[in-house]
C-alpha positions in Angstrom: 86.3 102.9 70.5 85.2 104.3 67.2 82.6 106.7 68.4 82.8 109.6 70.9 81.9 113.2 70.4 80.0 112.6 67.1 77.3 110.8 69.1 76.5 113.9 71.1 75.9 115.9 68.0 73.9 113.0 66.5 71.7 112.5 69.6 70.9 116.2 69.9 69.8 116.2 66.2 67.8 113.0 66.7 66.0 114.4 69.8 65.0 117.5 67.9 63.5 115.2 65.2 61.7 113.0 67.7 60.3 116.0 69.6 58.8 117.2 66.4 57.4 113.8 65.5 55.9 113.1 69.0 54.4 116.6 69.6 51.0 116.2 71.1 51.4 112.6 72.3 51.7 111.5 75.9 55.3 111.1 77.1 54.4 108.1 79.4 53.9 104.5 78.5 50.2 103.6 78.1 48.5 100.5 79.5 49.0 98.8 76.1 52.7 99.4 76.7 53.0 101.8 73.7 56.4 103.4 74.3 57.4 106.8 73.0 60.7 105.2 71.8 61.8 101.6 71.3 65.6 101.3 70.7 66.9 98.1 69.1 70.4 97.4 70.3 72.4 98.2 73.5 75.8 99.1 72.2 77.1 102.5 72.7 74.8 104.0 70.1 71.7 102.5 71.5 72.7 103.2 75.2 73.5 106.9 74.4 70.1 107.3 72.7 68.4 105.7 75.7 70.1 108.1 78.0 69.0 111.1 76.1 65.4 110.1 75.3 64.7 108.9 78.9 66.1 112.2 80.3 63.7 114.1 78.0 60.9 112.2 79.8 60.1 110.0 76.8 59.1 106.5 77.8 61.9 104.3 76.5 62.4 100.6 76.0 65.7 99.1 74.9 65.5 95.6 73.3 68.8 93.8 72.6 70.5 90.4 72.5 73.0 91.6 75.1 74.4 94.6 76.9 77.3 96.3 75.2 77.3 94.7 71.8 80.9 95.1 70.3 82.0 96.8 73.4 82.1 93.4 75.0 85.0 92.5 72.7 87.2 95.1 74.3 89.0 94.4 77.6 90.4 97.9 78.0 89.1 101.3 76.9 91.4 104.3 77.4 90.3 106.7 74.6 86.7 107.5 75.6 86.1 111.0 76.9 86.1 111.4 80.7 86.9 107.7 81.2 90.5 107.1 82.2 90.2 103.3 81.8 87.4 100.8 81.8 86.4 97.5 80.3 83.9 97.6 77.4 81.2 96.0 79.6 82.1 98.4 82.4 81.5 101.5 80.2 78.3 100.0 78.9 77.0 99.2 82.4 77.7 102.9 83.4 75.6 104.3 80.5 72.9 101.7 81.2 72.7 102.8 84.8 72.4 106.4 83.8 69.5 105.6 81.4 67.8 103.5 84.0 68.0 106.4 86.4 65.8 108.4 84.1 63.3 105.5 83.7 64.5 103.6 80.7 63.6 99.9 80.6 65.7 97.1 79.2 64.9 93.7 77.8 67.9 91.4 77.0 68.1 88.1 75.3 65.8 89.3 72.6 66.2 89.6 68.9 64.0 91.7 66.7 63.2 90.0 63.4 60.2 92.0 62.1 58.9 95.6 62.0 55.6 96.8 60.7 53.4 99.8 61.1 49.7 99.8 62.3 48.3 103.3 61.9 50.6 105.7 63.8 52.2 102.9 65.8 55.2 100.7 65.0 55.1 97.1 66.0 58.4 95.3 66.5 58.3 91.5 66.4 60.9 89.6 68.5 61.6 86.0 69.5 59.8 86.6 72.9 57.0 88.9 71.9 55.9 92.1 70.3 56.8 95.8 71.3 54.9 98.9 70.3 56.3 102.4 69.8 55.6 105.7 68.3 59.2 106.1 67.3 61.9 103.5 66.6 65.6 103.9 66.8 67.5 101.0 65.1 70.9 100.8 66.7 71.8 97.1 66.4 75.0 97.7 64.4 77.1 95.2 62.5 78.6 92.0 63.7 82.2 91.0 63.0 82.5 88.0 60.7 83.9 85.2 62.9 86.3 82.3 62.0 84.1 79.7 63.7 87.0 77.7 64.9 87.7 76.1 68.3 88.9 78.5 70.9 87.7 81.7 69.2 84.5 82.1 71.2 86.1 81.2 74.6 89.0 83.6 74.1 87.1 86.7 72.9 88.3 89.7 74.8 91.2 87.6 76.1 93.5 88.2 73.2 91.0 87.6 70.4 90.0 90.9 68.9 87.9 92.2 66.0 89.2 95.8 66.0 92.8 96.7 65.1 92.3 100.4 65.9 90.9 99.5 69.3 93.3 96.8 70.4 96.6 96.9 68.4 98.5 98.9 71.0 97.7 96.3 73.6 100.1 93.9 71.9 103.2 96.1 72.0 106.4 94.1 71.9 104.7 90.7 72.0 103.9 88.3 69.1 100.5 88.7 67.6 98.7 88.0 64.4 96.1 89.3 62.0 93.7 87.0 60.2 92.2 88.9 57.3 91.4 89.6 53.7 91.7 92.6 51.3 92.2 96.1 52.5 90.7 95.6 56.0 93.2 92.9 56.7 96.1 94.9 55.3 95.1 98.0 57.2 95.0 95.9 60.4 98.4 94.2 59.9 100.0 97.5 58.9 98.8 99.0 62.2 99.7 95.9 64.3 103.1 95.8 62.7 104.0 99.0 64.5 103.4 97.3 67.9 103.6 93.5 68.0 107.0 91.8 67.5 106.8 89.8 65.4 103.6 90.4 63.6 102.0 87.6 61.5 99.5 88.0 58.7 97.4 85.0 57.9 95.2 85.0 54.8 93.4 82.3 52.7 94.4 84.4 49.6 97.6 83.3 47.9 98.7 86.9 47.2 98.2 90.3 48.8 95.2 92.1 47.3 94.5 95.7 48.0 95.5 99.3 47.5 99.0 99.3 45.9 100.5 101.7 48.6 99.0 99.5 51.3 100.4 96.4 49.8 103.9 97.9 49.4 103.8 99.2 53.0 103.1 95.7 54.3 105.7 94.1 52.1 108.4 96.6 53.1 107.9 96.0 56.9 110.4 93.4 57.9 108.6 92.9 61.2 105.6 91.4 59.4 105.7 87.7 58.4 103.2 86.6 55.8 101.4 83.2 55.8 99.4 83.4 52.5 97.2 80.6 51.4 96.6 79.4 55.0 93.5 78.8 57.0 93.0 78.9 60.8 92.3 75.5 62.4 92.3 76.5 66.1 93.1 79.3 68.6 94.9 78.0 71.7 94.9 79.3 75.2 93.4 78.9 78.6 92.8 82.3 80.3 94.3 84.1 77.4 95.5 83.5 73.8 98.7 81.5 73.6 98.8 80.3 70.0 97.2 79.8 66.7 97.1 76.7 64.5 97.1 77.2 60.8 97.1 74.9 57.7 98.5 75.4 54.2 95.7 75.1 51.8 97.9 73.4 49.1 100.3 71.2 51.0 98.0 70.6 54.1 101.1 71.4 56.3 100.0 72.4 59.8 101.9 75.0 61.8 101.4 76.5 65.3 102.4 80.1 65.9 103.0 81.3 69.4 101.1 84.6 69.8 99.4 86.5 72.6 97.0 88.4 70.4 94.9 87.7 67.3 93.0 90.4 65.4 90.3 89.0 63.1 89.5 91.4 60.2 87.2 89.3 57.9 84.6 92.0 57.4 81.2 92.5 59.1 77.7 91.0 58.8 74.7 93.3 58.7 71.3 91.8 59.4 68.7 94.1 57.9 66.7 91.7 55.8 63.7 92.0 58.1 63.5 95.7 57.1 63.1 95.1 53.4 59.8 96.4 52.0 59.3 98.9 54.8 62.6 100.9 54.9 64.9 101.7 52.0 68.3 100.0 52.1 71.4 100.6 50.0 73.2 97.9 48.0 75.2 97.0 51.1 72.1 96.4 53.1 72.7 99.6 55.2 69.7 101.7 56.2 69.6 104.9 54.1 69.4 107.9 56.4 69.5 111.8 56.0 71.7 114.1 58.0 69.2 113.8 61.0 69.5 110.0 61.0 66.0 109.6 59.7 65.1 106.5 57.7 62.8 106.5 54.7 59.7 106.1 56.8 58.7 108.8 59.3 59.3 107.9 62.9 62.2 105.5 62.2 65.8 106.4 62.9 69.1 104.6 62.6 72.3 105.0 64.7 75.6 103.3 64.8 77.3 101.1 62.0 74.0 100.0 60.5 73.3 103.0 58.3 74.6 104.8 55.2 75.8 107.7 57.3 77.6 105.6 59.9 76.6 107.9 62.6 
């Protein structure tokens, strides 16, 4: 888990801003289904926001493709305050239940692809319909870039991970691999190399590229075996990861490595194209926010990994 106490500080700031923005407006949904707050995304950022806004008697709607977001990629969480151990989906379900207790509504299987303003009301366009709100919290985050190979989707959360910090320790004393590029890949394999035995690093690049100290650290770790200039063909396993099939880009030689874990660090994809023209984005496509998580247009906030502040 990447976020904990920082969310509490963020949500308190956000609520103060929303209270100022919605002063004088009714705190209940109108017949036209105009919500005080529509939250896009049901990861830990969106769920935390829904809990706080609904508890403040703001009519709240959460719209998301799924419940949990990247939390669903984690089978075991042990570093979240007040939670001794839980699955990612288990933690998300608990926060969802809390928010529902205070009246928050949820719509799943929906993807927002448009946002416009009509007078004082925001209209969010989705695949299934349109949703209206006085305030919008964009909390859809980033999505890890996938390999798109057989076995990857089926074994997510069953040995396939996209977060070394979250999951490296789960592969202690067992063979595991990192598939990555650049500094993110090197960071991941350096960390995994402290736990997994042996640790494999698989990269399409023919040489290590990154910060010199990081490169030297990886090269000096005898536990790490490098497969440079290789691509992944398949991830094997039934109920859990059992192996990874790779191919040499030059010789076309195919190898199968026996591993119990695979951490994919190929970067992240952020879909904010639908916000262009309405909200200011930086050159990375992230939503530009101030220290209160406010976007460039009044009434729109951003939380999670989608913004320049990474709150």
